C-alpha positions as CSV (number, residue, x, y, z in Angstrom):
1,M,-27.7,2.4,-1.6
2,K,-31.3,2.9,-2.3
3,G,-33.6,4.9,0.0
4,N,-36.7,3.3,1.3
5,R,-40.2,4.8,1.5
6,A,-41.9,4.8,4.9
7,V,-45.3,5.8,6.2
8,S,-45.2,8.0,9.3
9,T,-48.0,6.1,11.0
10,K,-46.3,2.7,10.8
11,Y,-45.6,2.7,14.6
12,H,-48.0,2.3,17.5
13,V,-47.4,4.9,20.2
14,D,-48.5,4.9,23.8
15,T,-49.5,8.6,23.8
16,P,-51.3,10.7,21.1
17,S,-49.0,12.0,18.4
18,E,-49.1,15.4,16.8
19,F,-50.3,15.0,13.2
20,E,-50.4,17.5,10.4
21,P,-53.8,19.2,10.3
22,G,-55.8,17.9,7.4
23,S,-53.9,14.7,7.1
24,R,-56.5,12.5,8.8
25,M,-53.9,11.5,11.4
26,R,-51.8,9.8,8.7
27,V,-48.9,12.3,8.5
28,L,-46.8,13.7,11.4
29,R,-46.8,17.4,11.8
30,N,-44.0,18.7,9.6
31,L,-42.3,21.9,8.5
32,K,-43.6,21.7,5.0
33,H,-47.2,21.3,6.1
34,I,-47.6,18.2,3.9
35,T,-50.8,16.3,4.4
36,S,-50.4,13.6,1.8
37,V,-48.8,10.2,2.7
38,R,-47.3,10.0,-0.8
39,E,-45.9,13.5,-0.7
40,I,-44.3,13.0,2.8
41,Q,-42.7,9.8,1.5
42,D,-41.3,11.6,-1.5
43,A,-39.9,14.4,0.7
44,E,-38.3,11.8,3.0
45,L,-36.8,9.9,0.1
46,E,-35.3,13.1,-1.3
47,G,-33.9,13.9,2.2
48,Y,-32.4,10.5,2.4
49,M,-30.7,10.7,-1.0
50,N,-29.3,14.2,-0.3
51,A,-28.1,13.1,3.1
52,E,-26.2,10.1,1.8
53,R,-24.3,12.4,-0.6
54,L,-23.6,15.1,2.0
55,L,-22.6,12.7,4.8
56,L,-20.1,10.8,2.6
57,E,-18.3,14.1,2.1
58,R,-18.4,14.8,5.8
59,Y,-17.2,11.6,7.3
60,G,-13.9,10.0,6.2
61,P,-12.3,6.6,6.6
62,E,-10.6,7.5,9.9
63,H,-13.7,8.8,11.7
64,S,-15.0,7.2,14.8
65,F,-18.7,7.8,15.1
66,T,-20.2,9.3,18.3
67,L,-23.8,9.9,19.5
68,K,-23.4,13.5,18.2
69,D,-22.7,12.1,14.8
70,L,-25.9,10.0,14.9
71,D,-27.9,13.0,15.7
72,T,-26.3,14.9,12.9
73,I,-27.0,12.0,10.4
74,H,-30.7,12.1,11.4
75,R,-30.9,15.9,11.3
76,V,-29.2,16.0,7.8
77,F,-31.7,13.4,6.6
78,L,-34.9,14.8,8.1
79,G,-34.1,18.3,9.3
80,E,-35.9,20.1,6.5
81,I,-39.1,18.1,7.2
82,Y,-39.4,17.7,11.0
83,S,-38.5,20.1,13.8
84,W,-37.5,17.3,16.0
85,A,-34.9,15.8,13.6
86,G,-31.8,14.8,15.5
87,K,-33.6,14.8,18.9
88,Y,-34.5,11.7,20.9
89,R,-38.2,10.8,20.8
90,T,-40.4,11.5,23.8
91,V,-43.0,8.8,23.1
92,N,-42.9,5.1,23.5
93,L,-42.9,3.1,20.2
94,S,-43.7,-0.4,19.2
95,K,-44.2,-2.2,15.9
96,G,-46.1,-5.4,15.4
97,G,-46.3,-5.9,19.1
98,F,-42.5,-5.6,19.6
99,P,-41.6,-2.7,21.9
100,F,-38.5,-0.6,21.4
101,A,-36.6,1.0,24.2
102,T,-38.8,3.3,26.3
103,A,-38.4,7.0,25.8
104,M,-37.1,7.3,29.3
105,A,-34.4,4.7,28.7
106,I,-33.1,6.1,25.5
107,P,-30.3,8.4,26.8
108,T,-28.7,5.6,28.9
109,A,-29.1,3.1,26.1
110,M,-27.5,5.4,23.6
111,L,-24.5,6.0,25.9
112,D,-24.1,2.2,26.1
113,L,-24.3,2.0,22.3
114,E,-21.5,4.5,22.0
115,R,-19.3,2.9,24.6
116,R,-19.8,-0.7,23.6
117,F,-20.3,-0.6,19.9
118,L,-19.5,2.7,18.2
119,K,-16.1,3.0,19.9
120,K,-15.3,-0.6,19.1
121,Y,-16.4,-0.9,15.5
122,T,-15.8,2.5,14.0
123,P,-13.9,3.5,12.1
124,C,-14.9,0.4,10.2
125,T,-12.2,-1.7,8.6
126,G,-11.9,-5.1,7.2
127,E,-10.0,-7.4,4.8
128,D,-13.1,-9.0,3.4
129,I,-16.9,-8.8,3.3
130,Q,-17.3,-11.1,6.3
131,E,-15.1,-9.0,8.5
132,I,-16.8,-5.8,7.5
133,A,-20.2,-7.3,8.1
134,R,-19.2,-8.6,11.5
135,K,-18.4,-5.0,12.5
136,I,-21.5,-3.3,11.0
137,A,-24.1,-5.8,12.2
138,P,-23.9,-5.2,16.0
139,V,-24.1,-1.5,15.6
140,H,-27.0,-1.8,13.2
141,V,-28.9,-4.1,15.4
142,E,-28.4,-2.3,18.7
143,F,-29.3,1.1,17.2
144,L,-32.6,-0.4,15.8
145,L,-33.5,-2.0,19.1
146,I,-33.3,1.4,20.8
147,H,-35.1,3.2,17.9
148,P,-34.1,6.6,19.4
149,Y,-35.9,8.9,17.0
150,R,-39.6,9.4,16.4
151,E,-39.3,8.5,12.7
152,G,-36.6,7.5,10.2
153,N,-34.7,5.1,12.5
154,G,-34.3,2.3,9.9
155,R,-33.0,4.7,7.3
156,T,-30.7,6.4,9.7
157,A,-29.3,2.9,10.6
158,R,-28.8,2.2,6.9
159,L,-27.1,5.6,6.3
160,L,-24.7,4.7,9.1
161,A,-24.1,1.3,7.6
162,T,-23.4,3.0,4.2
163,L,-20.8,5.3,5.8
164,A,-19.2,2.4,7.6
165,A,-19.0,0.3,4.4
166,Y,-17.3,3.1,2.6
167,Q,-14.8,3.5,5.5
168,A,-13.9,-0.1,4.9
169,G,-13.3,0.4,1.2
170,S,-16.6,-1.1,0.0
171,P,-18.5,0.5,-2.8
172,G,-21.4,1.0,-0.6
173,I,-24.1,-1.3,0.7
174,D,-27.4,-2.3,-1.0
175,F,-30.4,-3.2,1.2
176,G,-32.7,-3.1,-1.8
177,F,-33.7,-6.7,-1.5
178,I,-35.5,-5.9,1.8
179,G,-39.0,-4.7,1.2
180,S,-41.7,-3.5,3.6
181,R,-43.2,-6.9,3.9
182,G,-42.5,-10.5,2.8
183,K,-39.9,-13.2,3.5
184,E,-36.9,-10.9,3.3
185,N,-38.4,-8.3,5.6
186,D,-39.4,-11.0,8.1
187,M,-35.8,-12.3,8.2
188,Y,-34.5,-8.7,8.7
189,V,-36.9,-8.1,11.6
190,A,-36.0,-11.5,13.1
191,A,-32.3,-10.6,12.9
192,I,-33.0,-7.4,14.7
193,Q,-35.0,-9.1,17.5
194,A,-32.2,-11.7,17.9
195,G,-30.1,-8.9,19.1
196,I,-32.0,-8.8,22.4
197,N,-29.7,-11.8,23.3
198,E,-26.7,-10.2,21.6
199,E,-27.0,-12.6,18.8
200,Y,-25.8,-10.8,15.6
201,S,-25.0,-13.6,13.2
202,R,-28.3,-13.4,11.4
203,M,-27.8,-9.7,10.7
204,Q,-24.2,-10.3,9.7
205,Q,-25.5,-12.6,6.9
206,I,-27.9,-9.9,5.8
207,I,-25.2,-7.3,5.8
208,E,-22.9,-9.6,3.8
209,R,-25.5,-10.0,1.2
210,A,-26.1,-6.2,1.1
211,L,-22.3,-5.6,0.7
212,T,-22.1,-8.2,-2.0
213,R,-24.9,-6.7,-4.0
214,A,-23.2,-3.3,-3.9
215,Q,-20.0,-4.9,-5.2
216,R,-21.7,-6.6,-8.0
217,S,-23.5,-3.4,-9.1
218,T,-20.2,-1.5,-9.6
């Protein structure tokens, strides 16, 4: 699966964020003292690619994921860049006018995610792409509706989807057709928002496409 670039200031926050001095409030304070948007994007992409390799070695086909594992995934991904990697955010986030779970609600929401979705759908198994997608989609959507971390939630969700796909015997999952804007991104965002009503069929179709792309590229 391909990692995606992301700009740290893409979210609106209710309270002032800590930015790296000299970054003109465009880059979050980070352990590498990076002030350039392009450089922080490159560092995050490198972290993502390394995390995918390391996590595939750590989690096998029989593993049932827990909240501790999600924190580990996020920390392996961004731990060399941000001191808060693997920790729940303490600010409220919204994007395009859509609010994610409030910071205060995150612990309870994540416990619900573990109880209702992680325990039910992992380890991920399936006889075909449709069944695999049916199990990945709810976890993917519910995690993104919570958005538990300050940064890197989308990519953490995709790392988890990658691990689940491999558990089910798929050669990975390829979200490369979803850009940062455009029709495909709009469909992806709409599929996430549909999860408010526990409607996962839209995301299931997207996951099916991503799994099919991975199969075709092998």
